[in-house]
C-alpha positions in Angstrom: -22.3 0.1 21.1 -21.0 0.1 17.5 -18.4 -2.6 16.9 -17.2 -1.2 13.6 -14.2 1.2 13.2 -15.1 4.8 13.4 -12.8 5.5 10.4 -14.8 6.1 7.3 -18.0 5.3 9.2 -17.3 1.6 9.0 -16.9 1.7 5.2 -14.5 -0.9 3.8 -12.7 -0.5 0.5 -13.1 -3.7 -1.6 -10.0 -5.9 -1.7 -9.9 -5.8 -5.5 -9.7 -2.0 -5.4 -6.9 -2.2 -2.8 -4.9 -4.7 -4.9 -5.4 -2.4 -8.0 -4.3 0.6 -6.1 -1.2 -1.2 -4.7 -0.2 -2.2 -8.3 -0.6 1.5 -9.3 1.4 2.6 -6.3 4.2 0.1 -7.1 4.2 1.4 -10.7 4.4 5.0 -9.6 7.4 4.3 -7.3 9.2 2.2 -9.9 8.9 5.1 -12.4 9.0 8.0 -9.9 11.5 10.1 -11.7 9.7 9.9 -15.0 6.3 10.5 -13.3 7.6 13.5 -11.4 9.2 15.0 -14.5 5.8 14.6 -16.3 4.0 16.4 -13.5 6.1 19.5 -14.2 4.4 19.6 -17.6 0.9 18.2 -17.0 0.4 18.9 -13.4 0.0 16.2 -10.7 -1.6 12.9 -11.7 -4.5 11.6 -9.7 -2.4 8.7 -8.5 -0.8 11.1 -6.0 -4.0 11.3 -4.0 -4.0 7.5 -3.8 -0.3 7.4 -2.8 -0.9 10.0 -0.1 -3.9 8.1 1.3 -2.2 4.7 1.4 1.0 6.2 2.9 -1.1 7.9 5.6 -2.9 4.7 6.4 0.4 2.7 6.6 2.0 5.2 8.9 -0.5 3.9 11.6 -0.2 0.2 10.6 1.5 -2.5 12.7 5.3 -2.1 12.1 5.7 -5.4 10.3 2.9 -4.6 7.9 4.5 -1.2 7.3 7.8 -2.9 6.6 6.2 -5.2 4.0 4.5 -2.2 2.3 7.7 -0.2 2.1 9.7 -3.2 0.7 7.1 -4.5 -1.7 5.5 -1.3 -3.0 7.8 1.7 -2.4 11.0 -0.3 -3.1 9.3 -2.5 -5.7 10.5 -5.8 -4.1 9.0 -9.1 -5.1 7.7 -11.4 -2.4 10.5 -14.0 -2.7 13.2 -11.3 -2.5 11.5 -9.6 0.5 11.3 -13.0 2.2 15.0 -13.5 1.8 15.7 -9.8 2.9 13.6 -10.2 6.0 14.7 -13.8 6.7 11.1 -15.1 6.6 9.5 -17.9 4.5 7.7 -17.1 1.3 4.5 -18.3 2.9 4.9 -15.9 5.9 5.5 -13.0 3.6 2.3 -13.9 1.6 0.4 -14.0 5.0 1.8 -10.6 5.9 0.8 -9.2 2.5 -2.8 -10.6 3.0 -2.9 -9.0 6.5 -1.6 -5.7 5.0 -4.3 -5.7 2.3 -7.0 -6.5 4.9 -5.6 -3.6 7.1 -5.8 -1.2 4.1 -9.4 -2.3 3.2 -10.4 -1.2 6.7 -8.2 1.9 7.0 -7.5 3.7 3.7 -9.4 6.9 3.4 -10.0 8.0 -0.2 
């Protein structure tokens, strides 16, 4: 019996790529209006494929990891501010972020 996830045939996205993608996703959402205005002229940028893939993966994530993703990447929150918002320690938010990245390494499909 195969112990790896059936998703992606067991392929894991490298953590460095997930971190880079998350930074690009954060940038996109922080500048969404300008980006969307630009798409009207140039057509959709390739970041949108990444955004859709990560959002799809996060829709099936544990709820707490989903919440961290929304607060840190869609709403552009910094870890310390998110910790205060969620009434958690900075260290616990860092732990959740690491868990979210590990989850994405296993589950994002691009």
